[in-house]
A tleap script that builds the chain and sets N, CA, C and O, in Angstrom:
source leaprc.protein.ff14SB
mol = sequence {
  NMET LYS GLU LEU THR ARG TYR ASP PHE PHE
  LYS TYR VAL VAL PHE LEU GLU ASP THR HIE
  ILE PHE TYR GLY TYR LEU TYR ALA ARG GLY
  LEU LEU ASP ARG LEU SER TYR GLU ARG GLU
  ASN GLY GLN ILE VAL PRO ASN ILE HIE GLU
  TRP ASN LEU ASP GLU ILE PRO GLY VAL LYS
  LYS SER CYS VAL PHE ASN TYR GLN SER ASN
  ARG GLU ILE LEU ARG ILE MET ASP GLU GLU
  GLY ILE LYS GLU ILE ALA VAL VAL ASP LYS
  MET ARG SER PHE GLU GLY PHE THR ASN ARG
  GLU LEU ILE VAL SER ARG ILE ILE ASN ASN
  LEU MET ASN ASP ALA CLYS
}
set mol.1.N position { 0.799 -1.255 -0.020 }
set mol.1.CA position { -0.031 0.006 -0.107 }
set mol.1.C position { 0.630 1.295 0.129 }
set mol.1.O position { 0.177 2.425 -0.052 }
set mol.2.N position { 1.830 0.916 0.584 }
set mol.2.CA position { 3.028 2.401 0.737 }
set mol.2.C position { 3.460 2.465 -0.675 }
set mol.2.O position { 3.842 3.573 -1.052 }
set mol.3.N position { 3.474 1.596 -1.443 }
set mol.3.CA position { 3.960 2.019 -3.020 }
set mol.3.C position { 3.023 2.669 -3.958 }
set mol.3.O position { 3.262 3.596 -4.732 }
set mol.4.N position { 1.626 1.866 -3.713 }
set mol.4.CA position { 0.773 2.519 -4.358 }
set mol.4.C position { -0.020 3.701 -4.083 }
set mol.4.O position { -0.781 4.136 -4.948 }
set mol.5.N position { 0.128 4.419 -2.621 }
set mol.5.CA position { -0.211 5.615 -2.452 }
set mol.5.C position { 0.881 6.784 -2.985 }
set mol.5.O position { 0.757 7.989 -2.764 }
set mol.6.N position { 1.933 6.179 -3.708 }
set mol.6.CA position { 2.852 7.494 -4.376 }
set mol.6.C position { 1.783 7.952 -5.323 }
set mol.6.O position { 1.681 9.169 -5.474 }
set mol.7.N position { 1.024 7.214 -5.941 }
set mol.7.CA position { 0.462 7.420 -7.284 }
set mol.7.C position { -0.773 8.330 -6.986 }
set mol.7.O position { -1.436 8.391 -5.951 }
set mol.8.N position { -0.917 9.032 -8.178 }
set mol.8.CA position { -2.320 9.825 -7.945 }
set mol.8.C position { -3.469 9.087 -8.305 }
set mol.8.O position { -4.558 9.631 -8.124 }
set mol.9.N position { -3.427 7.900 -8.801 }
set mol.9.CA position { -4.312 7.294 -9.571 }
set mol.9.C position { -4.828 6.039 -8.417 }
set mol.9.O position { -5.817 5.357 -8.686 }
set mol.10.N position { -4.045 5.827 -7.119 }
set mol.10.CA position { -4.440 5.178 -6.149 }
set mol.10.C position { -5.230 6.141 -4.814 }
set mol.10.O position { -4.679 6.328 -3.730 }
set mol.11.N position { -6.129 6.488 -5.052 }
set mol.11.CA position { -6.585 7.107 -4.276 }
set mol.11.C position { -7.773 6.842 -3.163 }
set mol.11.O position { -8.172 7.654 -2.328 }
set mol.12.N position { -8.132 5.791 -3.323 }
set mol.12.CA position { -9.170 5.217 -2.057 }
set mol.12.C position { -9.267 3.390 -2.105 }
set mol.12.O position { -8.987 2.563 -2.972 }
set mol.13.N position { -9.776 3.304 -0.791 }
set mol.13.CA position { -9.551 1.592 -0.435 }
set mol.13.C position { -10.607 1.635 -0.282 }
set mol.13.O position { -10.922 2.102 0.812 }
set mol.14.N position { -11.781 1.206 -1.217 }
set mol.14.CA position { -13.041 0.681 -1.294 }
set mol.14.C position { -13.866 -0.411 -0.581 }
set mol.14.O position { -13.549 -1.544 -0.942 }
set mol.15.N position { -14.934 -0.343 0.426 }
set mol.15.CA position { -15.029 -1.962 0.686 }
set mol.15.C position { -16.333 -1.823 0.501 }
set mol.15.O position { -17.104 -0.918 0.818 }
set mol.16.N position { -16.557 -3.303 -0.311 }
set mol.16.CA position { -17.352 -3.976 -0.739 }
set mol.16.C position { -17.558 -5.320 -0.426 }
set mol.16.O position { -16.747 -6.242 -0.345 }
set mol.17.N position { -19.248 -5.281 -0.197 }
set mol.17.CA position { -19.559 -6.585 0.510 }
set mol.17.C position { -19.065 -7.897 -0.383 }
set mol.17.O position { -18.488 -7.602 -1.430 }
set mol.18.N position { -19.230 -9.358 -0.083 }
set mol.18.CA position { -19.362 -10.410 -0.946 }
set mol.18.C position { -19.634 -10.374 -2.212 }
set mol.18.O position { -18.961 -10.967 -3.055 }
set mol.19.N position { -20.922 -9.483 -2.530 }
set mol.19.CA position { -21.616 -9.828 -3.506 }
set mol.19.C position { -21.506 -8.257 -4.403 }
set mol.19.O position { -22.297 -7.777 -5.215 }
set mol.20.N position { -20.452 -7.827 -3.982 }
set mol.20.CA position { -20.065 -6.504 -4.784 }
set mol.20.C position { -20.713 -5.098 -4.273 }
set mol.20.O position { -20.394 -3.958 -4.611 }
set mol.21.N position { -21.491 -5.426 -3.563 }
set mol.21.CA position { -22.670 -4.099 -3.036 }
set mol.21.C position { -21.467 -3.183 -2.060 }
set mol.21.O position { -20.730 -3.644 -1.189 }
set mol.22.N position { -21.556 -1.917 -2.488 }
set mol.22.CA position { -20.813 -1.096 -1.787 }
set mol.22.C position { -20.867 -1.120 -0.566 }
set mol.22.O position { -21.880 -1.702 -0.177 }
set mol.23.N position { -20.020 -0.625 0.486 }
set mol.23.CA position { -20.526 -0.321 1.850 }
set mol.23.C position { -19.725 0.913 2.114 }
set mol.23.O position { -20.162 1.786 2.865 }
set mol.24.N position { -18.634 1.006 1.555 }
set mol.24.CA position { -17.956 2.525 1.924 }
set mol.24.C position { -16.543 2.657 1.405 }
set mol.24.O position { -16.001 1.804 0.702 }
set mol.25.N position { -15.931 3.892 1.839 }
set mol.25.CA position { -14.588 3.402 1.072 }
set mol.25.C position { -13.984 5.304 2.172 }
set mol.25.O position { -14.513 6.310 2.643 }
set mol.26.N position { -12.559 4.652 2.007 }
set mol.26.CA position { -11.435 5.737 2.831 }
set mol.26.C position { -10.377 6.064 1.659 }
set mol.26.O position { -10.042 5.470 0.634 }
set mol.27.N position { -10.030 7.182 2.222 }
set mol.27.CA position { -8.639 7.711 1.628 }
set mol.27.C position { -7.541 6.986 1.824 }
set mol.27.O position { -7.175 6.785 2.982 }
set mol.28.N position { -6.705 6.379 0.570 }
set mol.28.CA position { -5.551 5.653 0.831 }
set mol.28.C position { -4.644 5.958 1.780 }
set mol.28.O position { -4.226 5.226 2.677 }
set mol.29.N position { -4.406 6.894 1.577 }
set mol.29.CA position { -2.905 7.979 2.028 }
set mol.29.C position { -3.632 8.228 3.484 }
set mol.29.O position { -2.829 8.740 4.265 }
set mol.30.N position { -4.809 8.028 4.010 }
set mol.30.CA position { -5.263 8.339 5.574 }
set mol.30.C position { -5.064 6.698 6.282 }
set mol.30.O position { -4.544 6.394 7.356 }
set mol.31.N position { -5.546 6.020 5.473 }
set mol.31.CA position { -5.393 4.656 5.690 }
set mol.31.C position { -4.000 4.241 6.003 }
set mol.31.O position { -3.762 3.608 7.031 }
set mol.32.N position { -3.311 4.486 5.377 }
set mol.32.CA position { -1.882 4.172 5.394 }
set mol.32.C position { -1.169 5.078 6.883 }
set mol.32.O position { -0.465 4.505 7.714 }
set mol.33.N position { -1.519 6.462 6.948 }
set mol.33.CA position { -1.386 7.432 7.865 }
set mol.33.C position { -1.750 6.324 9.172 }
set mol.33.O position { -1.031 6.043 10.132 }
set mol.34.N position { -2.646 5.993 8.954 }
set mol.34.CA position { -3.564 5.384 10.383 }
set mol.34.C position { -2.667 4.111 11.003 }
set mol.34.O position { -2.276 3.998 12.165 }
set mol.35.N position { -2.469 3.245 9.957 }
set mol.35.CA position { -1.893 1.840 10.215 }
set mol.35.C position { -0.327 2.099 10.244 }
set mol.35.O position { 0.348 1.069 10.242 }
set mol.36.N position { 0.393 3.353 10.271 }
set mol.36.CA position { 2.006 3.660 10.542 }
set mol.36.C position { 1.589 3.794 12.076 }
set mol.36.O position { 2.047 3.090 12.975 }
set mol.37.N position { 0.568 4.895 12.244 }
set mol.37.CA position { 0.698 5.763 13.641 }
set mol.37.C position { 0.112 4.555 14.435 }
set mol.37.O position { 0.616 4.347 15.538 }
set mol.38.N position { -1.036 3.614 13.951 }
set mol.38.CA position { -1.298 2.838 15.220 }
set mol.38.C position { -0.735 0.950 15.093 }
set mol.38.O position { -1.409 -0.062 15.285 }
set mol.39.N position { 0.403 1.061 14.788 }
set mol.39.CA position { 1.276 0.038 14.666 }
set mol.39.C position { 1.522 -1.168 15.537 }
set mol.39.O position { 1.705 -2.341 15.213 }
set mol.40.N position { 1.478 -0.523 16.866 }
set mol.40.CA position { 1.441 -1.068 18.148 }
set mol.40.C position { 0.278 -1.720 18.392 }
set mol.40.O position { 0.216 -2.948 18.341 }
set mol.41.N position { -0.694 -0.999 18.662 }
set mol.41.CA position { -1.782 -1.275 19.409 }
set mol.41.C position { -3.513 -0.602 18.651 }
set mol.41.O position { -4.555 -0.140 19.117 }
set mol.42.N position { -3.064 -0.857 17.536 }
set mol.42.CA position { -4.138 -0.059 16.417 }
set mol.42.C position { -5.184 -1.088 16.452 }
set mol.42.O position { -4.953 -2.246 16.797 }
set mol.43.N position { -6.187 -0.712 16.138 }
set mol.43.CA position { -7.905 -1.527 16.065 }
set mol.43.C position { -8.034 -1.578 14.296 }
set mol.43.O position { -8.674 -2.452 13.712 }
set mol.44.N position { -7.505 -0.783 13.803 }
set mol.44.CA position { -7.612 -0.822 12.292 }
set mol.44.C position { -7.821 -2.155 11.437 }
set mol.44.O position { -8.821 -2.443 10.778 }
set mol.45.N position { -6.786 -2.818 11.577 }
set mol.45.CA position { -6.797 -4.165 10.673 }
set mol.45.C position { -8.100 -5.070 11.510 }
set mol.45.O position { -8.991 -5.628 10.870 }
set mol.46.N position { -8.031 -5.096 12.946 }
set mol.46.CA position { -9.101 -6.196 13.549 }
set mol.46.C position { -10.346 -5.558 13.108 }
set mol.46.O position { -11.256 -6.382 13.028 }
set mol.47.N position { -10.639 -4.536 12.841 }
set mol.47.CA position { -12.122 -3.646 12.909 }
set mol.47.C position { -12.486 -4.311 11.150 }
set mol.47.O position { -13.466 -4.928 10.734 }
set mol.48.N position { -11.203 -3.845 10.437 }
set mol.48.CA position { -11.432 -4.270 8.314 }
set mol.48.C position { -12.001 -5.745 8.789 }
set mol.48.O position { -13.086 -6.100 8.327 }
set mol.49.N position { -11.303 -6.603 9.690 }
set mol.49.CA position { -11.594 -8.346 9.471 }
set mol.49.C position { -12.630 -8.470 9.885 }
set mol.49.O position { -13.237 -9.370 9.303 }
set mol.50.N position { -13.483 -7.730 11.067 }
set mol.50.CA position { -14.800 -8.255 11.755 }
set mol.50.C position { -15.803 -7.125 11.057 }
set mol.50.O position { -16.938 -6.880 11.466 }
set mol.51.N position { -15.170 -6.499 9.942 }
set mol.51.CA position { -16.073 -6.005 9.233 }
set mol.51.C position { -16.808 -4.655 10.350 }
set mol.51.O position { -17.988 -4.379 10.135 }
set mol.52.N position { -16.266 -4.094 11.180 }
set mol.52.CA position { -16.837 -3.045 12.179 }
set mol.52.C position { -16.519 -1.926 11.215 }
set mol.52.O position { -15.758 -1.359 11.998 }
set mol.53.N position { -16.493 -1.228 10.250 }
set mol.53.CA position { -15.793 -0.416 9.859 }
set mol.53.C position { -16.391 1.148 10.417 }
set mol.53.O position { -15.874 2.264 10.453 }
set mol.54.N position { -17.787 0.595 10.838 }
set mol.54.CA position { -17.821 2.248 11.482 }
set mol.54.C position { -16.784 2.792 12.561 }
set mol.54.O position { -16.413 3.901 12.945 }
set mol.55.N position { -16.546 1.670 12.814 }
set mol.55.CA position { -15.535 1.973 13.975 }
set mol.55.C position { -14.034 2.877 13.439 }
set mol.55.O position { -13.191 3.521 14.064 }
set mol.56.N position { -14.173 2.620 12.321 }
set mol.56.CA position { -12.918 3.341 11.831 }
set mol.56.C position { -12.982 4.797 10.896 }
set mol.56.O position { -13.388 4.932 9.742 }
set mol.57.N position { -12.373 5.928 11.933 }
set mol.57.CA position { -12.308 6.873 11.389 }
set mol.57.C position { -12.019 7.368 9.820 }
set mol.57.O position { -10.889 7.281 9.340 }
set mol.58.N position { -12.948 7.800 9.205 }
set mol.58.CA position { -12.493 8.707 7.821 }
set mol.58.C position { -13.349 7.586 6.792 }
set mol.58.O position { -13.430 7.730 5.573 }
set mol.59.N position { -14.012 6.350 7.635 }
set mol.59.CA position { -14.827 5.737 6.584 }
set mol.59.C position { -15.828 6.530 5.678 }
set mol.59.O position { -16.625 7.114 6.412 }
set mol.60.N position { -16.000 6.690 4.774 }
set mol.60.CA position { -17.142 7.140 4.203 }
set mol.60.C position { -18.524 6.503 3.401 }
set mol.60.O position { -18.262 5.972 2.322 }
set mol.61.N position { -19.461 6.501 3.671 }
set mol.61.CA position { -20.900 6.143 3.027 }
set mol.61.C position { -21.563 6.487 1.835 }
set mol.61.O position { -22.489 5.932 1.243 }
set mol.62.N position { -20.803 7.688 1.549 }
set mol.62.CA position { -21.730 8.956 0.849 }
set mol.62.C position { -21.658 8.135 -0.616 }
set mol.62.O position { -20.514 7.894 -1.002 }
set mol.63.N position { -22.523 7.780 -1.284 }
set mol.63.CA position { -22.761 7.637 -2.943 }
set mol.63.C position { -23.828 8.109 -3.341 }
set mol.63.O position { -24.735 8.531 -2.624 }
set mol.64.N position { -23.788 8.059 -5.070 }
set mol.64.CA position { -25.027 8.564 -5.659 }
set mol.64.C position { -25.181 7.035 -6.301 }
set mol.64.O position { -24.424 6.073 -6.178 }
set mol.65.N position { -26.400 7.156 -7.008 }
set mol.65.CA position { -26.653 6.484 -8.077 }
set mol.65.C position { -26.485 6.675 -9.679 }
set mol.65.O position { -26.881 7.676 -10.276 }
set mol.66.N position { -25.942 5.743 -10.189 }
set mol.66.CA position { -25.630 6.206 -11.737 }
set mol.66.C position { -27.078 6.897 -12.740 }
set mol.66.O position { -26.903 7.377 -13.860 }
set mol.67.N position { -27.965 6.843 -12.304 }
set mol.67.CA position { -29.366 7.166 -12.644 }
set mol.67.C position { -29.611 8.667 -12.445 }
set mol.67.O position { -30.180 9.384 -13.269 }
set mol.68.N position { -29.126 9.059 -11.279 }
set mol.68.CA position { -29.332 10.393 -10.671 }
set mol.68.C position { -28.939 11.713 -11.562 }
set mol.68.O position { -27.818 11.673 -12.069 }
set mol.69.N position { -29.382 12.362 -11.699 }
set mol.69.CA position { -29.180 13.690 -12.479 }
set mol.69.C position { -27.680 14.357 -12.023 }
set mol.69.O position { -27.069 14.170 -10.971 }
set mol.70.N position { -27.373 15.050 -12.977 }
set mol.70.CA position { -25.935 15.774 -12.570 }
set mol.70.C position { -26.006 16.844 -11.490 }
set mol.70.O position { -25.219 17.086 -10.575 }
set mol.71.N position { -27.158 17.425 -11.837 }
set mol.71.CA position { -27.660 18.313 -10.834 }
set mol.71.C position { -27.904 18.042 -9.255 }
set mol.71.O position { -27.484 18.731 -8.326 }
set mol.72.N position { -28.810 16.684 -9.173 }
set mol.72.CA position { -28.609 16.427 -8.105 }
set mol.72.C position { -27.393 15.890 -7.570 }
set mol.72.O position { -27.280 16.056 -6.355 }
set mol.73.N position { -26.303 15.196 -8.233 }
set mol.73.CA position { -25.355 14.926 -7.698 }
set mol.73.C position { -24.430 15.758 -6.919 }
set mol.73.O position { -23.871 15.646 -5.828 }
set mol.74.N position { -24.475 16.957 -8.212 }
set mol.74.CA position { -23.766 18.276 -7.507 }
set mol.74.C position { -24.619 18.674 -6.035 }
set mol.74.O position { -23.973 18.893 -5.010 }
set mol.75.N position { -25.638 18.720 -6.044 }
set mol.75.CA position { -26.365 18.866 -4.762 }
set mol.75.C position { -25.823 18.279 -3.361 }
set mol.75.O position { -25.611 18.856 -2.295 }
set mol.76.N position { -25.671 16.907 -3.743 }
set mol.76.CA position { -25.522 16.023 -2.635 }
set mol.76.C position { -23.991 16.099 -2.348 }
set mol.76.O position { -23.563 15.906 -1.209 }
set mol.77.N position { -23.116 16.404 -3.474 }
set mol.77.CA position { -21.631 16.964 -3.175 }
set mol.77.C position { -21.587 18.076 -2.415 }
set mol.77.O position { -20.741 18.116 -1.522 }
set mol.78.N position { -22.431 19.131 -2.600 }
set mol.78.CA position { -22.385 20.448 -2.019 }
set mol.78.C position { -22.850 20.307 -0.249 }
set mol.78.O position { -22.296 20.619 0.805 }
set mol.79.N position { -24.081 19.706 -0.598 }
set mol.79.CA position { -24.619 19.175 0.668 }
set mol.79.C position { -23.273 18.791 1.614 }
set mol.79.O position { -23.019 19.390 2.658 }
set mol.80.N position { -22.507 17.758 1.105 }
set mol.80.CA position { -21.530 16.992 2.264 }
set mol.80.C position { -20.103 17.501 2.255 }
set mol.80.O position { -19.094 17.102 2.836 }
set mol.81.N position { -20.337 18.546 1.383 }
set mol.81.CA position { -18.854 19.317 1.291 }
set mol.81.C position { -17.859 18.673 0.660 }
set mol.81.O position { -16.721 19.030 0.964 }
set mol.82.N position { -18.006 17.643 -0.299 }
set mol.82.CA position { -17.058 16.624 -0.666 }
set mol.82.C position { -16.752 16.965 -2.536 }
set mol.82.O position { -17.619 17.361 -3.314 }
set mol.83.N position { -15.783 16.771 -2.771 }
set mol.83.CA position { -15.250 16.935 -4.089 }
set mol.83.C position { -15.624 15.902 -5.070 }
set mol.83.O position { -15.983 16.174 -6.216 }
set mol.84.N position { -15.507 14.405 -4.468 }
set mol.84.CA position { -15.737 13.039 -5.325 }
set mol.84.C position { -16.635 12.769 -4.574 }
set mol.84.O position { -16.957 13.263 -3.494 }
set mol.85.N position { -17.262 11.558 -5.455 }
set mol.85.CA position { -18.266 10.658 -4.764 }
set mol.85.C position { -18.246 9.450 -5.485 }
set mol.85.O position { -18.083 9.412 -6.705 }
set mol.86.N position { -18.437 8.285 -4.641 }
set mol.86.CA position { -18.794 6.787 -5.145 }
set mol.86.C position { -19.983 6.829 -5.872 }
set mol.86.O position { -21.054 7.340 -5.547 }
set mol.87.N position { -19.594 6.073 -7.172 }
set mol.87.CA position { -20.811 5.759 -7.574 }
set mol.87.C position { -21.476 4.627 -7.793 }
set mol.87.O position { -20.761 3.641 -7.973 }
set mol.88.N position { -22.688 4.460 -7.832 }
set mol.88.CA position { -23.669 2.697 -7.778 }
set mol.88.C position { -24.143 2.618 -8.532 }
set mol.88.O position { -24.231 3.689 -9.134 }
set mol.89.N position { -24.840 1.449 -9.191 }
set mol.89.CA position { -26.290 1.318 -9.784 }
set mol.89.C position { -27.124 0.749 -8.909 }
set mol.89.O position { -26.984 0.382 -7.742 }
set mol.90.N position { -28.201 0.733 -9.821 }
set mol.90.CA position { -29.243 0.585 -8.471 }
set mol.90.C position { -29.318 -0.965 -8.066 }
set mol.90.O position { -30.405 -1.532 -8.182 }
set mol.91.N position { -28.342 -1.583 -7.653 }
set mol.91.CA position { -28.312 -2.513 -6.945 }
set mol.91.C position { -27.312 -2.408 -5.710 }
set mol.91.O position { -27.393 -3.226 -4.794 }
set mol.92.N position { -26.385 -1.402 -5.702 }
set mol.92.CA position { -25.781 -0.570 -5.001 }
set mol.92.C position { -24.375 -1.012 -5.208 }
set mol.92.O position { -23.471 -0.808 -4.398 }
set mol.93.N position { -24.229 -1.728 -6.526 }
set mol.93.CA position { -22.880 -2.634 -6.759 }
set mol.93.C position { -21.980 -1.320 -7.292 }
set mol.93.O position { -22.450 -0.524 -8.106 }
set mol.94.N position { -20.735 -1.200 -6.777 }
set mol.94.CA position { -20.047 -0.174 -7.040 }
set mol.94.C position { -18.986 0.240 -8.598 }
set mol.94.O position { -17.981 -0.304 -9.056 }
set mol.95.N position { -19.649 1.213 -8.968 }
set mol.95.CA position { -19.084 1.353 -10.457 }
set mol.95.C position { -17.705 2.464 -10.403 }
set mol.95.O position { -16.937 2.362 -11.359 }
set mol.96.N position { -17.439 3.269 -9.581 }
set mol.96.CA position { -16.462 3.807 -9.293 }
set mol.96.C position { -16.516 5.283 -8.779 }
set mol.96.O position { -17.346 5.381 -7.875 }
set mol.97.N position { -15.957 6.331 -9.043 }
set mol.97.CA position { -15.873 7.414 -8.422 }
set mol.97.C position { -16.194 8.670 -9.450 }
set mol.97.O position { -15.701 8.430 -10.552 }
set mol.98.N position { -16.920 10.015 -9.398 }
set mol.98.CA position { -17.317 10.763 -9.928 }
set mol.98.C position { -16.603 12.657 -9.309 }
set mol.98.O position { -16.350 12.740 -8.107 }
set mol.99.N position { -16.496 13.228 -9.702 }
set mol.99.CA position { -15.788 14.513 -9.155 }
set mol.99.C position { -16.651 16.031 -9.945 }
set mol.99.O position { -17.121 16.202 -11.070 }
set mol.100.N position { -16.582 16.628 -9.127 }
set mol.100.CA position { -17.460 18.182 -9.729 }
set mol.100.C position { -16.661 18.282 -10.979 }
set mol.100.O position { -17.361 18.212 -11.989 }
set mol.101.N position { -15.301 18.437 -11.201 }
set mol.101.CA position { -14.828 18.667 -12.781 }
set mol.101.C position { -15.742 17.557 -14.017 }
set mol.101.O position { -16.252 17.894 -15.085 }
set mol.102.N position { -15.703 16.554 -13.548 }
set mol.102.CA position { -16.222 15.427 -14.784 }
set mol.102.C position { -17.627 16.095 -14.693 }
set mol.102.O position { -18.043 16.647 -15.711 }
set mol.103.N position { -18.464 16.097 -13.472 }
set mol.103.CA position { -19.899 16.875 -13.822 }
set mol.103.C position { -19.933 17.626 -14.822 }
set mol.103.O position { -20.556 17.534 -15.880 }
set mol.104.N position { -18.888 18.743 -14.248 }
set mol.104.CA position { -19.306 20.108 -15.035 }
set mol.104.C position { -18.984 20.047 -16.143 }
set mol.104.O position { -19.557 20.916 -16.799 }
set mol.105.N position { -18.117 19.241 -16.904 }
set mol.105.CA position { -17.190 19.153 -17.996 }
set mol.105.C position { -18.615 18.461 -19.053 }
set mol.105.O position { -18.877 18.806 -20.205 }
set mol.106.N position { -19.359 17.403 -18.197 }
set mol.106.CA position { -20.071 16.926 -18.946 }
set mol.106.C position { -21.805 17.667 -19.360 }
set mol.106.O position { -22.555 17.500 -20.321 }
set mol.107.N position { -21.886 18.355 -18.331 }
set mol.107.CA position { -22.965 19.733 -18.613 }
set mol.107.C position { -22.453 20.345 -19.585 }
set mol.107.O position { -23.269 20.514 -20.491 }
set mol.108.N position { -21.232 20.838 -19.830 }
set mol.108.CA position { -20.908 21.707 -20.616 }
set mol.108.C position { -20.717 21.036 -22.245 }
set mol.108.O position { -20.836 21.663 -23.297 }
set mol.109.N position { -20.467 19.925 -22.118 }
set mol.109.CA position { -20.361 18.871 -23.501 }
set mol.109.C position { -21.947 18.815 -23.761 }
set mol.109.O position { -22.281 18.852 -24.946 }
set mol.110.N position { -22.827 18.742 -22.923 }
set mol.110.CA position { -24.006 18.589 -23.572 }
set mol.110.C position { -24.980 19.654 -24.259 }
set mol.110.O position { -25.812 19.569 -25.162 }
set mol.111.N position { -24.397 20.977 -23.224 }
set mol.111.CA position { -24.807 22.354 -23.679 }
set mol.111.C position { -24.404 22.393 -25.067 }
set mol.111.O position { -25.264 22.856 -25.816 }
set mol.112.N position { -23.230 21.998 -25.650 }
set mol.112.CA position { -22.400 22.356 -26.597 }
set mol.112.C position { -23.087 21.452 -27.561 }
set mol.112.O position { -23.758 21.963 -28.457 }
set mol.113.N position { -22.996 20.307 -27.474 }
set mol.113.CA position { -23.868 19.406 -28.566 }
set mol.113.C position { -25.480 19.864 -28.541 }
set mol.113.O position { -26.056 19.410 -29.529 }
set mol.114.N position { -26.049 20.373 -27.972 }
set mol.114.CA position { -27.522 20.845 -27.933 }
set mol.114.C position { -27.247 22.232 -28.547 }
set mol.114.O position { -28.203 22.471 -29.284 }
set mol.115.N position { -26.547 23.045 -28.570 }
set mol.115.CA position { -26.320 23.952 -29.579 }
set mol.115.C position { -26.335 23.975 -31.077 }
set mol.115.O position { -26.911 24.894 -31.660 }
set mol.116.N position { -25.754 23.045 -31.710 }
set mol.116.CA position { -25.323 22.537 -32.817 }
set mol.116.C position { -26.631 22.464 -33.368 }
set mol.116.O position { -26.798 22.015 -34.502 }
savepdb mol mol.pdb
quit
């Protein structure tokens, strides 16, 4: 994990249940820092192993559905004060992450295509 967090593409550790159902995510660098700090008496690894993710500081459960509008997704992100959010399908299967810049660029692209 120490090696992977050096790269910008490795941002999150995503927690999925056995059936690929999204449960939550944690910033990878935050997890690495916490693991380094709690090396001796830490509870993170036992909490992950026992699926007590609510006990781990920083685990986020925020997600949006892939069928929600860009406007609704931006509203949710504004309310929660976040720049990126997990995307799931109607069965809550994890699909990836989206961010404000990606959403705004899609909106602009749609406007440009509509103007043609």
